[in-house]
PAZAPA-4460 file (N, C-alpha, C; in steps of 0.05 Angstrom, whole numbers, plus 32768, in hexadecimal, padded with zeros to 4 digits):
% residues 67
    n_x    n_y    n_z   ca_x   ca_y   ca_z    c_x    c_y    c_z   seq   type   mol
   853F   7EC1   81E2   853A   7ED7   81D0   8542   7EF1   81DD     1      M     A
   854F   7F01   81CD   8558   7F1B   81D8   8541   7F2E   81DB     2      S     A
   8545   7F42   81EB   8530   7F56   81F0   852B   7F65   81D5     3      F     A
   8540   7F6A   81C6   853D   7F78   81AC   852C   7F66   8199     4      A     A
   8530   7F4C   819A   8520   7F3A   8189   8503   7F3A   8191     5      D     A
   84FE   7F3C   81AB   84E2   7F3D   81B4   84D4   7F57   81AA     6      I     A
   84E3   7F6D   81AB   84D7   7F86   81A0   84D1   7F83   8182     7      L     A
   84E4   7F76   8173   84DF   7F72   8157   84C7   7F60   8152     8      K     A
   84C4   7F4B   8162   84AE   7F39   8160   8493   7F47   8164     9      Q     A
   8493   7F5A   8176   847A   7F69   817B   8479   7F84   816C    10      Y     A
   848C   7F87   8159   848C   7F9E   8147   848C   7FB8   8156    11      D     A
   849E   7FBA   816A   84A1   7FD1   817B   84BE   7FDB   817A    12      L     A
   84C2   7FF5   817D   84DC   8000   8181   84E0   8005   819F    13      T     A
   84F9   8008   81A7   84FE   800F   81C3   84F0   8029   81CB    14      G     A
   84F0   803C   81B8   84E3   8056   81BD   84C5   8052   81C2    15      Y     A
   84B8   8042   81B1   849B   803D   81B4   8495   802F   81CE    16      Q     A
   84A6   801C   81D6   84A1   800E   81EF   84A5   8021   8206    17      L     A
   84B9   8031   8205   84BE   8045   821A   84A6   8058   821D    18      A     A
   849C   8062   8207   8485   8074   8208   846C   8066   8213    19      K     A
   8468   804D   820C   8451   803E   8215   8452   8037   8232    20      T     A
   846A   8030   823C   846D   8026   8257   8475   803B   826B    21      T     A
   8481   8051   8262   848B   8065   8274   84A7   805E   827F    22      G     A
   84B2   8049   8275   84CE   8041   827D   84E1   8052   826C    23      I     A
   84F7   805A   8278   850A   806B   826A   8514   805C   8251    24      K     A
   8517   806B   823B   8521   805F   8222   853D   8054   8227    25      Q     A
   854C   8060   8237   8568   8057   823D   8567   803B   824A    26      Q     A
   8553   8036   825B   8551   801C   8268   854A   8007   8253    27      T     A
   8537   800D   8242   852F   7FFB   822C   8547   7FF5   821B    28      I     A
   8556   8009   8214   856E   8006   8204   8583   7FF4   8211    29      S     A
   8586   7FF7   822B   8598   7FE5   823A   858F   7FC8   8239    30      K     A
   8575   7FC3   823A   856B   7FA8   8237   8571   7F9D   821B    31      Y     A
   856D   7FAE   8207   8572   7FA6   81EB   858F   7F9F   81E5    32      C     A
   85A1   7FAF   81F1   85BE   7FAB   81EC   85CB   7F98   8200    33      T     A
   85BB   7F8E   8212   85C4   7F7C   8227   85D7   7F89   823B    34      K     A
   85D8   7FA4   823B   85E8   7FB2   824F   85DC   7FAD   826B    35      E     A
   85C1   7FAA   826B   85B3   7FA1   8283   85A4   7F87   827C    36      S     A
   85A7   7F73   828C   859A   7F59   8287   857C   7F5C   828A    37      N     A
   856C   7F59   8275   854F   7F5C   8278   8542   7F47   828A    38      P     A
   8550   7F31   828F   8545   7F1D   82A2   8546   7F27   82BE    39      L     A
   8555   7F3C   82C3   8557   7F48   82DE   8548   7F62   82E1    40      N     A
   8536   7F67   82CD   8526   7F80   82CF   8514   7F80   82E7    41      M     A
   850D   7F98   82F0   84FC   7F9A   8307   84E0   7F8F   8301    42      S     A
   84D2   7F88   8317   84B7   7F7E   8314   84A5   7F93   8306    43      F     A
   84A9   7FAC   830D   8499   7FC2   8301   849E   7FC4   82E3    44      T     A
   84B7   7FC3   82DB   84BD   7FC4   82BE   84B2   7FAC   82B0    45      N     A
   84B6   7F94   82BB   84AB   7F7C   82AF   848D   7F7D   82AC    46      A     A
   8480   7F88   82C0   8463   7F8B   82BF   845A   7F9E   82A8    47      S     A
   8468   7FB5   82A7   8461   7FC9   8292   8467   7FBE   8276    48      K     A
   847D   7FB1   8273   8485   7FA7   8258   8472   7F90   8250    49      I     A
   846D   7F7E   8261   845B   7F68   825A   843F   7F72   8253    50      S     A
   8435   7F86   8262   841B   7F91   825D   841B   7F9F   8241    51      K     A
   8431   7FAD   823B   8433   7FBB   8221   8434   7FA7   820A    52      A     A
   843F   7F8F   820F   8441   7F7B   81FA   8428   7F69   81F9    53      L     A
   8417   7F6B   820D   83FF   7F5B   820E   8404   7F3E   8216    54      G     A
   8419   7F3A   8226   841F   7F20   8230   8423   7F20   824E    55      I     A
   8424   7F09   825A   8429   7F08   8277   8447   7F0B   827D    56      T     A
   844D   7F11   8296   8469   7F13   829D   8477   7EF8   829A    57      M     A
   8469   7EE3   82A0   8474   7EC8   829C   847C   7EC4   827F    58      D     A
   846A   7ECC   826D   8470   7ECA   8250   8488   7EDB   8248    59      E     A
   848A   7EF3   8253   84A0   7F04   824D   84BA   7EF7   8255    60      L     A
   84BC   7EED   826E   84D5   7EE0   8277   84DA   7EC6   8269    61      F     A
   84C5   7EB8   8260   84C9   7EA0   8250   84D6   7EA7   8235    62      E     A
   84CC   7EBD   8229   84D9   7EC6   820F   84F6   7ECE   8213    63      L     A
   84FB   7EDC   8229   8516   7EE5   822F   8529   7ECE   8235    64      L     A
   851E   7EB8   823F   852E   7EA1   8246   8532   7E8D   822F    65      S     A
   8524   7E92   8219   8526   7E81   8201   853E   7E89   81F1    66      T     A
   8550   7E76   81EB   8568   7E7D   81DB   8561   7E86   81BF    67      P     A
***
C-alpha cells in the first residue's frame, strides 16, 4: 500500500499529518510521491507517524509492505 493510500485510509492529508507530527510537509509529500521510499524513513519519523495514526510501527511498515 502506498503512503498516500495510508493517509486516505486514515482520512488525513499530508498537511494534517505534518502539523500533527512536526515532520516537514515536504518530507511527507516525498513519501506520498515515492520520491523518498517510506520504507526507509527514519526511526523518529516512523514513530511520530505511527503514533499519529494510532498504530504500531510494525503495523505501519506492514501496511507499507502490502501491495
